[in-house]
C-alpha positions as CSV (number, residue, x, y, z in Angstrom):
1,M,-13.3,-19.5,29.3
2,Q,-11.9,-20.3,25.8
3,Q,-14.0,-20.4,23.0
4,P,-14.3,-23.2,20.8
5,I,-12.7,-23.3,18.3
6,E,-15.1,-23.5,15.7
7,N,-16.3,-19.5,17.0
8,T,-12.7,-18.7,16.9
9,A,-12.7,-19.3,12.8
10,Q,-16.1,-18.3,12.2
11,A,-15.1,-14.6,14.1
12,I,-12.2,-14.5,12.2
13,Q,-13.7,-15.4,8.7
14,E,-16.6,-12.7,9.7
15,R,-13.8,-10.2,10.2
16,V,-12.2,-11.2,6.9
17,D,-15.4,-10.8,5.1
18,A,-16.0,-7.3,6.6
19,F,-12.2,-6.6,5.6
20,V,-12.8,-7.4,1.9
21,R,-15.9,-5.5,1.8
22,S,-14.7,-2.6,3.0
23,H,-11.6,-2.6,0.8
24,F,-11.6,-4.8,-2.4
25,H,-15.0,-4.2,-3.6
26,L,-15.0,-2.0,-6.3
27,A,-16.3,1.5,-4.8
28,A,-14.0,0.2,-1.9
29,T,-10.8,-0.4,-3.9
30,L,-11.7,2.8,-5.5
31,R,-11.7,5.1,-2.2
32,L,-8.5,3.0,-1.5
33,H,-6.9,4.0,-4.3
34,R,-7.4,7.9,-3.7
35,V,-4.3,7.7,-1.5
36,A,-2.2,6.5,-4.6
37,F,-2.2,10.2,-5.9
38,G,1.3,11.5,-5.0
39,W,4.5,9.9,-4.3
40,D,2.9,6.4,-5.3
41,L,3.2,7.5,-8.6
42,L,6.9,7.6,-8.1
43,R,6.9,4.5,-6.1
44,A,5.4,2.3,-8.7
45,P,8.1,2.1,-11.5
46,I,10.6,2.1,-8.9
47,N,9.2,-1.0,-7.4
48,V,9.0,-2.6,-10.9
49,A,12.2,-1.9,-11.9
50,L,13.1,-3.8,-8.3
51,A,10.9,-6.7,-8.3
52,P,13.6,-8.9,-10.6
53,V,15.9,-7.6,-7.3
54,F,13.1,-9.0,-5.1
55,L,12.8,-12.3,-6.6
56,L,16.4,-12.8,-6.7
57,V,16.8,-12.4,-2.7
58,G,13.9,-14.7,-2.6
59,L,15.0,-17.6,-4.4
60,A,18.6,-17.2,-2.4
61,A,16.6,-16.9,1.2
62,V,14.7,-20.4,-0.3
63,A,18.1,-21.9,-1.4
64,S,19.6,-21.2,2.2
65,R,17.1,-22.6,3.9
66,L,17.5,-26.0,1.4
67,A,21.1,-26.0,2.2
68,G,20.9,-25.2,6.2
69,F,22.2,-21.8,6.0
70,S,19.4,-20.5,8.7
71,R,21.2,-17.4,9.8
72,L,21.4,-16.3,5.8
73,E,18.2,-17.2,5.3
74,A,16.7,-14.6,8.3
75,W,19.0,-12.2,7.0
76,L,17.7,-12.2,3.2
77,K,14.4,-12.4,4.4
78,A,14.9,-9.4,6.6
79,R,16.0,-7.1,3.6
80,Q,13.4,-4.4,2.4
81,I,14.0,-4.4,-1.6
82,F,10.5,-3.0,-2.3
83,L,9.5,0.8,-1.3
84,K,6.1,0.8,0.9
85,T,3.1,2.5,-1.3
86,S,0.8,4.8,0.3
87,V,-2.1,2.2,-0.7
88,A,-0.1,-0.5,0.8
89,R,0.6,1.7,4.3
90,V,-3.4,1.8,4.6
91,I,-3.8,-1.9,4.1
92,E,-1.2,-3.1,6.5
93,A,-2.4,-0.1,9.2
94,D,-6.7,-1.7,8.6
95,I,-5.3,-5.1,8.9
96,A,-3.7,-4.9,12.2
97,T,-6.5,-2.4,13.4
98,D,-9.7,-4.6,11.9
99,L,-8.4,-8.5,11.6
100,L,-6.1,-8.3,14.6
101,E,-8.0,-5.9,16.6
102,G,-5.2,-3.6,17.4
103,A,-3.1,-6.6,18.7
104,T,0.4,-5.5,19.4
105,L,2.4,-6.6,15.7
106,T,5.5,-8.6,16.1
107,P,8.5,-8.7,13.8
108,H,6.8,-12.0,12.6
109,S,3.4,-10.5,12.4
110,R,4.6,-7.4,10.3
111,A,6.6,-9.5,8.3
112,L,3.8,-11.8,7.3
113,I,1.5,-8.5,6.5
114,T,4.2,-7.0,4.3
115,D,4.4,-10.3,2.6
116,Y,0.6,-10.1,2.0
117,T,0.7,-6.5,0.3
118,G,3.9,-8.1,-1.5
119,V,1.7,-10.4,-3.2
120,R,-1.2,-7.9,-3.8
121,S,1.4,-5.6,-5.7
122,A,2.7,-8.3,-8.1
123,V,-0.7,-9.1,-8.8
124,A,-1.1,-5.8,-9.9
125,E,2.1,-6.2,-12.3
126,I,0.5,-9.3,-13.6
127,T,-2.7,-7.2,-14.1
128,T,-0.8,-4.5,-16.3
129,S,1.3,-7.5,-18.1
130,L,-2.8,-9.1,-19.3
131,F,-3.6,-5.8,-20.4
132,V,-0.1,-5.1,-22.3
133,L,-0.7,-8.8,-23.9
134,L,-4.4,-7.6,-25.0
135,A,-3.4,-4.6,-26.4
136,G,-0.7,-6.1,-28.5
137,L,-3.2,-9.2,-29.7
138,L,-6.2,-6.5,-30.4
139,L,-4.0,-3.8,-32.3
140,F,-1.0,-5.7,-33.5
141,G,-2.6,-9.3,-34.0
142,T,0.7,-10.5,-31.9
143,A,1.2,-11.7,-28.2
144,T,3.0,-8.8,-26.0
145,P,3.1,-9.9,-22.6
146,G,5.5,-6.6,-21.8
147,V,6.6,-3.3,-22.6
148,T,9.8,-4.8,-24.5
149,S,7.7,-6.9,-26.8
150,L,5.2,-3.7,-27.6
151,T,7.8,-1.3,-27.8
152,P,8.5,-2.0,-31.7
153,K,5.4,-2.9,-32.7
154,V,3.9,0.9,-31.6
155,S,7.1,2.3,-32.6
156,E,6.4,0.7,-36.2
157,Y,3.1,1.9,-36.3
158,V,3.5,5.4,-34.8
159,A,6.7,6.1,-37.6
160,H,4.6,4.4,-40.6
161,A,1.6,6.7,-39.8
162,S,3.7,9.7,-38.9
163,A,5.2,9.2,-42.7
164,V,2.4,8.8,-44.1
165,A,0.7,12.0,-43.3
166,H,3.8,14.0,-43.7
167,F,4.4,12.4,-47.8
168,P,5.0,15.4,-49.7
169,L,2.3,13.8,-52.3
170,G,-0.9,13.4,-49.6
171,S,-1.3,10.7,-47.8
172,G,-3.1,8.4,-50.2
173,L,0.1,8.5,-52.4
174,G,2.2,8.1,-48.8
175,S,0.1,4.6,-47.6
176,L,1.0,3.1,-51.0
177,W,4.5,4.4,-51.0
178,Y,5.3,3.3,-47.4
179,G,3.4,-0.1,-48.5
180,V,6.4,-1.1,-50.9
181,F,9.1,0.7,-48.9
182,S,10.0,0.6,-45.3
183,V,9.7,3.6,-43.2
184,S,13.3,4.2,-41.6
185,L,13.3,4.0,-37.6
186,P,15.5,5.7,-35.6
187,I,17.1,3.6,-32.4
188,W,16.4,7.0,-30.3
189,F,12.8,6.8,-31.5
190,V,12.5,3.1,-30.6
191,V,14.3,3.8,-27.2
192,L,12.1,7.2,-26.5
193,T,8.8,5.2,-27.2
194,G,9.9,2.6,-24.5
195,V,10.3,4.8,-22.1
196,A,7.0,6.5,-22.8
197,L,5.1,2.8,-22.6
198,A,7.2,1.9,-19.6
199,M,5.7,5.0,-17.9
200,T,2.6,4.2,-18.9
201,A,2.5,1.1,-17.8
202,S,3.8,2.1,-14.6
203,L,1.0,4.1,-13.9
204,V,-1.6,1.3,-15.1
205,T,0.3,-0.5,-12.4
206,T,-0.6,1.6,-9.6
207,F,-4.3,1.9,-10.6
208,A,-4.5,-2.1,-11.6
209,G,-6.0,-3.0,-7.9
210,C,-8.7,-1.1,-9.0
211,I,-9.9,-3.8,-11.3
212,A,-7.9,-6.9,-9.5
213,D,-9.3,-6.2,-6.1
214,P,-13.1,-6.8,-7.4
215,I,-12.1,-9.6,-9.5
216,Q,-10.0,-11.5,-6.4
217,A,-12.6,-10.2,-4.2
218,R,-15.7,-11.8,-6.1
219,L,-13.4,-15.3,-6.7
220,G,-12.6,-15.4,-3.1
221,I,-9.0,-15.2,-3.2
222,H,-8.5,-12.2,-1.5
223,R,-10.9,-14.0,1.5
224,R,-8.7,-17.1,1.3
225,R,-5.2,-14.9,1.4
226,L,-6.3,-13.0,4.5
227,I,-7.8,-15.8,6.0
228,R,-4.1,-18.0,5.8
229,L,-2.7,-14.7,7.0
230,V,-4.2,-14.5,9.9
231,E,-3.5,-18.1,10.6
232,R,-0.1,-17.6,9.6
233,I,0.5,-14.9,12.2
234,S,-0.9,-16.9,15.1
235,M,1.8,-19.9,14.3
236,A,4.9,-19.9,15.7
237,E,7.7,-17.1,15.4
238,G,9.2,-19.6,13.1
239,Q,6.6,-20.3,10.6
240,T,7.4,-18.1,7.3
241,S,5.2,-17.8,4.2
242,G,8.1,-18.5,1.6
243,L,8.2,-16.9,-2.0
244,A,4.8,-16.4,-3.2
245,P,3.8,-18.1,-7.0
246,E,2.4,-14.7,-7.4
247,H,6.0,-13.4,-7.4
248,I,7.2,-15.8,-9.7
249,L,4.3,-15.8,-12.3
250,A,5.2,-11.7,-12.6
251,R,8.8,-12.5,-13.4
252,L,7.7,-15.0,-15.9
253,A,5.9,-12.5,-18.2
254,D,8.9,-10.5,-17.9
255,L,11.1,-13.4,-19.2
256,T,8.3,-14.5,-21.8
257,D,8.4,-10.9,-22.8
258,A,12.4,-10.6,-23.1
259,G,12.1,-14.0,-25.1
260,I,9.8,-13.0,-27.2
261,S,11.6,-9.8,-28.4
262,L,14.8,-11.5,-28.3
263,L,13.3,-14.2,-31.2
264,R,11.8,-11.6,-33.2
265,F,15.0,-9.5,-33.2
266,F,17.3,-12.6,-34.1
267,R,14.4,-13.4,-37.2
268,S,14.4,-10.0,-38.5
């Protein structure tokens, strides 16, 4: 006999709640991220670099749907832009085993699960952008929503501190001297600083879920996303998830970062 819809919905919610506890609470997500030590440290920066490409492909798919080009839309959505991380593989495998109770996955359900882990990665990028923004506000008193706008500030600070420390007449007089005269800042030094910051940001992104996951679990965000995922998987093959707003928000931070950097460049 078929179960009532209420019991089925309740069973889904119980499985989702158990999944969130076992994967996204603090101790659970720390255990989950142990698999990130390895190739994920290389995949993360590559995926960050590929994120704008992913957004462009997603927007092209949306435009194709609106224009009625269903085949082009399907082809665009089938493109695998990101490299699959070890953390994503674990989550996807556990979704299939726990939430879907080992059901056979169709291309439709696999695509939706991949979309889910992609959204989680976008949230990790947003978390990193918030860290960078906070660092700029606390250290330099200015908004730095990304590495591009943070790099000149860090370069100037490091160059100034180094020049003062190595001033021939001592750091005290060096501080006075460079308070009046600006420190020479070679372009190679700025570029090198930017590369170092980008690598650091990529490392932060790899493990940003350790902070973002418990917060989202506490706010019920993970629960809502997973319930919606299970519901969409149960729908017809033609149902799609579309381009998640988290991806757009992550790229909006990049555009804001670039805009602030250009504005400061033209003002200087």
